C-alpha positions in Angstrom: 103.9 53.0 -27.7 103.0 49.5 -26.6 105.0 48.1 -29.5 108.1 49.9 -28.4 107.5 48.7 -24.9 107.3 45.1 -26.1 110.4 45.3 -28.2 112.2 46.9 -25.2 111.1 44.0 -23.0 112.2 41.4 -25.6 115.5 43.1 -26.0 116.0 43.3 -22.2 115.0 39.6 -21.8 117.4 38.5 -24.5 120.2 40.5 -23.1 119.6 39.0 -19.6 119.6 35.5 -21.1 122.8 36.2 -23.0 124.4 37.7 -19.9 123.4 34.7 -17.8 124.8 32.1 -20.3 128.1 33.9 -20.6 128.7 34.5 -16.9 129.8 31.3 -15.5 132.0 31.3 -12.4 135.7 30.2 -13.0 135.2 27.2 -10.7 132.2 25.9 -12.8 133.0 23.1 -15.3 131.4 25.2 -18.1 133.8 28.1 -17.7 136.4 28.5 -20.4 139.5 30.4 -19.7 140.7 32.9 -22.3 143.8 30.7 -22.7 141.7 27.7 -23.7 141.6 27.1 -27.4 140.9 24.1 -29.6 144.6 23.6 -30.4 145.6 23.4 -26.7 147.8 20.3 -26.2 146.4 18.0 -23.5 148.7 15.0 -24.0 152.3 15.1 -25.3 151.9 12.7 -28.2 149.0 11.7 -30.4 147.3 8.3 -29.9 147.9 6.0 -32.9 146.2 2.9 -31.6 149.0 1.7 -29.4 149.5 2.6 -25.7 145.9 3.3 -25.1 146.3 3.1 -21.3 148.9 5.9 -21.1 147.1 8.1 -23.6 143.9 7.7 -21.6 145.6 8.5 -18.3 147.2 11.6 -19.8 143.8 12.8 -21.2 142.1 12.2 -17.9 144.7 14.2 -16.1 144.6 17.0 -18.6 140.8 17.2 -18.6 140.8 17.1 -14.8 143.3 20.1 -14.8 140.9 22.0 -17.1 137.9 21.0 -14.9 136.3 19.3 -17.9 136.0 15.6 -16.8 132.2 16.2 -16.4 131.8 16.5 -20.1 133.1 13.0 -20.8 131.8 11.1 -17.8 128.4 12.8 -18.2 128.3 14.4 -14.7 127.8 17.7 -16.6 124.7 16.8 -18.6 123.6 18.7 -21.7 121.0 21.3 -20.5 117.8 21.9 -22.3 117.9 24.4 -25.3 116.1 27.1 -23.3 118.5 26.8 -20.3 120.9 29.8 -19.8 123.7 27.3 -19.6 123.0 25.7 -23.0 125.4 27.8 -25.1 128.1 27.5 -22.5 127.7 23.7 -22.5 127.8 23.6 -26.3 131.0 25.7 -26.3 132.7 23.5 -23.7 131.5 20.3 -25.4 133.0 21.5 -28.7 136.3 22.5 -26.9 136.7 19.1 -25.2 135.8 17.3 -28.5 138.5 19.4 -30.3 141.0 18.5 -27.6 140.3 14.8 -27.9 140.3 14.9 -31.7 143.6 16.8 -31.8 145.2 14.2 -29.6 144.4 11.4 -32.1 146.3 10.2 -35.0 144.8 11.3 -38.4 143.4 7.9 -39.3 141.7 7.4 -35.9 140.5 11.1 -35.9 138.8 10.6 -39.3 137.0 7.5 -38.1 135.4 9.4 -35.1 135.2 13.0 -36.5 131.4 13.2 -36.6 130.6 11.9 -33.2 128.1 14.4 -31.7 129.4 14.9 -28.2 132.6 14.7 -26.2 131.1 12.0 -24.0 130.1 9.8 -27.0 133.5 10.4 -28.6 135.2 9.3 -25.4 133.0 6.2 -25.1 133.5 5.2 -28.7 137.3 5.4 -28.4 137.2 3.4 -25.2 135.0 0.7 -26.8 137.5 0.4 -29.7 140.8 0.5 -27.9 140.1 0.1 -24.2 139.0 -3.5 -24.1 141.6 -5.8 -22.6 142.3 -9.1 -24.4 143.8 -12.3 -23.3 146.7 -12.2 -25.8 147.8 -8.8 -24.4 147.6 -10.0 -20.8 149.6 -13.2 -21.7 152.3 -11.1 -23.4 152.6 -8.8 -20.4 152.8 -11.7 -17.9 155.5 -13.3 -20.1 157.5 -10.0 -20.1 157.2 -9.8 -16.3 158.3 -13.4 -15.8 161.4 -12.9 -18.0 162.5 -9.5 -16.8 165.9 -9.3 -15.0 168.1 -6.5 -13.8 171.0 -7.4 -16.0 173.4 -4.4 -16.3 170.8 -1.7 -15.7 170.8 0.2 -12.4 168.2 -0.5 -9.8 166.1 2.6 -10.7 165.7 1.7 -14.3 165.1 -2.0 -13.4 162.2 -1.0 -11.1 160.8 1.5 -13.6 160.6 -1.3 -16.2 158.8 -3.6 -13.7 156.4 -0.8 -12.6 155.6 0.0 -16.2 154.7 -3.6 -16.9 152.6 -3.9 -13.7 150.7 -0.7 -14.6 150.0 -2.1 -18.0 148.8 -5.3 -16.4 146.5 -3.5 -14.0 144.9 -1.6 -16.9 144.5 -4.8 -19.0 142.6 -6.8 -16.4 139.0 -5.9 -15.7 137.2 -7.3 -12.7 133.4 -8.0 -12.8 131.3 -5.5 -10.8 130.5 -7.0 -7.5 129.7 -6.1 -3.9 130.8 -9.3 -2.2 134.5 -8.4 -1.9 135.9 -10.7 -4.5 137.4 -7.8 -6.5 139.5 -6.8 -3.6 140.5 -10.5 -3.2 141.7 -10.6 -6.8 143.6 -7.3 -6.4 145.3 -8.7 -3.2 146.3 -11.7 -5.3 147.8 -9.5 -7.9 149.7 -7.5 -5.2 151.1 -10.8 -3.8 152.2 -11.8 -7.3 154.1 -8.5 -7.6 156.1 -9.4 -4.5 157.0 -12.8 -6.0 
């Protein structure tokens, strides 16, 4: 009789644990909606190594809409294996990893396919493609200095300028500081836009 009682307790404990891990509130970052699937499109076009800034921005917006940014910026850390949230975290991590991988061109996808977490995958892509370089900044500045309205209407002219300035903002990194020099550099950039 005590054996039956023990197995009943084990069964009850395991059911409670399974129930806890699968019942996450819809507002929780580890909640997956029934409509979420690995082939959900987060960005319109796949990233092929060009236009990293716009791909990154699209992914951040998409992941924010899905309440999954915490899995790439590590604010939703991996729980311990005995935590009731462990399985939910693993499912969400796999889902976000699939979304990122499916938004990459085949060649890039194959180079990062075996990265173990969504956060590490995001960081690896950022390290490869997110680093600004002097040549790119020079090219953008050159395009900005030679742009003219020509025969285009005012809306398309300003759209081209804004696109170049947005590329420039992404391409320039400021050193971390608390003295206020970052804001000074950004003010200088804003003044240059006016000119």
